[in-house]
C-alpha positions in Angstrom: -8.8 6.8 -3.6 -6.7 4.8 -1.3 -3.9 2.5 -2.1 -3.7 -1.2 -1.2 -0.4 -3.2 -1.2 -2.1 -6.6 -0.9 -0.9 -7.5 -4.3 2.7 -7.0 -3.2 2.4 -9.2 -0.2 0.6 -11.9 -2.3 3.5 -11.7 -4.8 6.1 -12.1 -2.1 4.3 -15.2 -0.9 4.2 -16.6 -4.4 7.9 -16.0 -4.8 8.7 -17.3 -1.3 10.4 -14.0 -0.4 10.3 -12.3 3.0 9.8 -8.5 3.4 13.3 -8.4 4.8 14.7 -9.9 1.7 12.8 -7.5 -0.4 14.0 -4.6 1.7 17.6 -5.7 1.1 17.2 -6.3 -2.6 15.3 -3.1 -3.3 17.4 -1.0 -0.9 14.7 0.8 1.1 14.6 1.6 4.8 13.0 -0.6 7.5 10.1 1.9 8.1 8.6 1.2 4.7 7.3 -2.3 5.3 5.1 -1.2 8.3 3.8 1.7 6.2 2.8 -0.6 3.4 1.1 -3.0 5.8 -1.0 0.0 6.9 -1.6 1.0 3.3 0.1 4.3 4.0 1.9 6.5 1.4 5.3 5.5 0.2 7.3 7.4 -2.4 7.2 6.7 -6.1 11.0 6.2 -5.9 10.4 3.3 -3.4 7.7 1.8 -5.6 10.1 2.0 -8.5 12.8 0.3 -6.6 10.5 -2.5 -5.5 9.3 -3.1 -9.1 12.9 -3.2 -10.3 13.9 -5.7 -7.6 10.9 -7.9 -8.4 11.0 -7.5 -12.1 7.3 -6.5 -12.2 5.0 -3.5 -12.9 3.3 -1.1 -10.6 0.0 -2.9 -11.1 1.5 -6.1 -9.8 2.2 -4.6 -6.4 -0.5 -2.1 -5.7 -4.1 -1.2 -6.5 -6.2 1.8 -6.0 -9.3 1.2 -4.0 -12.2 3.6 -3.2 -12.2 4.9 0.3 -15.3 4.8 2.6 -16.4 8.4 1.6 -16.2 7.6 -2.1 -18.3 4.4 -1.6 -20.8 6.2 0.4 -20.0 4.4 3.6 -19.3 7.4 5.9 -20.5 7.9 9.5 -22.8 10.8 10.1 
């Protein structure tokens, strides 16, 4: 399974909040936002700090999605 942070970016738009504002409020480093935009791994501590800063749950900011191999869409 892969992780998608699309829900987080939609939530930020709904709240009229920039990623820089979130970074400041949640207290994480600047390299985290590009990693989330690429749906790369971020630590559970960072996810927790984002949820606390936004007052939301994990399922409000991320979702698990099947990767290509699990969906049967691999190149042979």
